[in-house]
C-alpha positions in Angstrom: 121.7 108.2 103.8 120.3 110.7 101.3 121.1 110.5 97.6 120.0 113.4 95.4 120.5 114.3 91.7 119.1 116.4 88.9 118.1 114.7 85.6 118.7 117.2 82.7 116.5 115.3 80.3 113.5 115.0 82.7 112.5 111.5 81.6 109.0 110.1 82.2 109.2 107.4 85.0 106.8 105.0 86.6 109.1 102.4 88.1 111.9 102.4 90.7 114.3 99.6 91.6 117.2 99.6 94.1 119.7 96.9 95.0 121.2 97.0 98.5 123.3 94.9 100.8 125.7 93.2 98.5 123.7 90.0 99.0 124.1 90.2 102.8 121.0 91.3 104.7 123.2 92.8 107.5 124.3 95.6 105.1 120.8 96.5 103.8 118.6 99.5 104.6 115.2 98.7 106.1 113.2 101.5 104.5 113.3 103.7 101.4 111.7 107.1 100.7 111.6 108.4 97.1 111.0 112.0 96.2 110.5 113.2 92.6 110.5 116.9 92.0 110.5 117.4 95.8 107.2 115.5 96.1 107.0 112.3 98.1 106.2 109.4 95.7 107.1 106.3 97.7 107.7 105.1 101.2 108.3 101.4 101.5 110.0 98.8 103.6 112.9 97.0 101.9 112.4 93.3 102.3 114.0 91.4 99.3 116.4 88.8 100.7 118.7 89.2 97.6 118.7 93.0 98.0 116.8 93.6 94.8 113.7 95.8 95.6 111.3 96.9 92.8 108.4 99.2 92.9 105.8 100.4 90.5 105.1 104.1 91.2 101.5 105.4 91.6 101.7 107.2 88.2 104.0 108.4 85.5 105.8 111.6 86.2 108.6 113.7 84.4 111.5 113.5 86.8 113.6 116.7 87.0 115.0 116.0 90.4 115.2 112.8 92.4 116.0 112.2 96.1 116.3 108.8 97.7 116.4 108.5 101.5 117.5 105.2 103.0 116.9 104.3 106.6 119.1 101.6 108.3 118.0 101.2 111.9 119.6 97.9 112.9 123.2 99.0 113.3 125.6 97.2 115.6 129.3 96.5 115.5 128.9 93.6 113.1 126.6 95.3 110.6 127.6 99.0 110.6 127.8 99.2 106.8 125.3 100.0 104.1 126.0 98.7 100.6 124.2 100.5 97.8 124.2 99.0 94.4 122.3 99.6 91.2 119.5 102.2 91.2 117.0 102.3 88.4 114.3 104.9 87.6 112.5 104.2 84.4 109.3 104.0 82.4 108.0 100.4 81.9 104.8 99.0 80.4 102.1 100.8 78.5 99.7 103.1 80.3 99.7 103.6 84.1 96.8 101.1 84.5 98.6 98.2 82.9 
């Protein structure tokens, strides 16, 4: 699944969180790829049992466009759904080193 959007205000961001699965691991993706301004920023496995995955980005960037790619590779007749919940992209903390 690919989610893409433009952010008109181009906020500064250094943190990404995504909730998946509706508290059921069968309906979660296994990997996320995050692109900001068409540049790859993050590729990570999704492991949180409660579906709440949080990541500090390598640096702060002004996000004009965002693309999120979710990979679900364990599909069978009893888990052929993908639940996508809250997505957060924000700036947290002080400087990038904190």
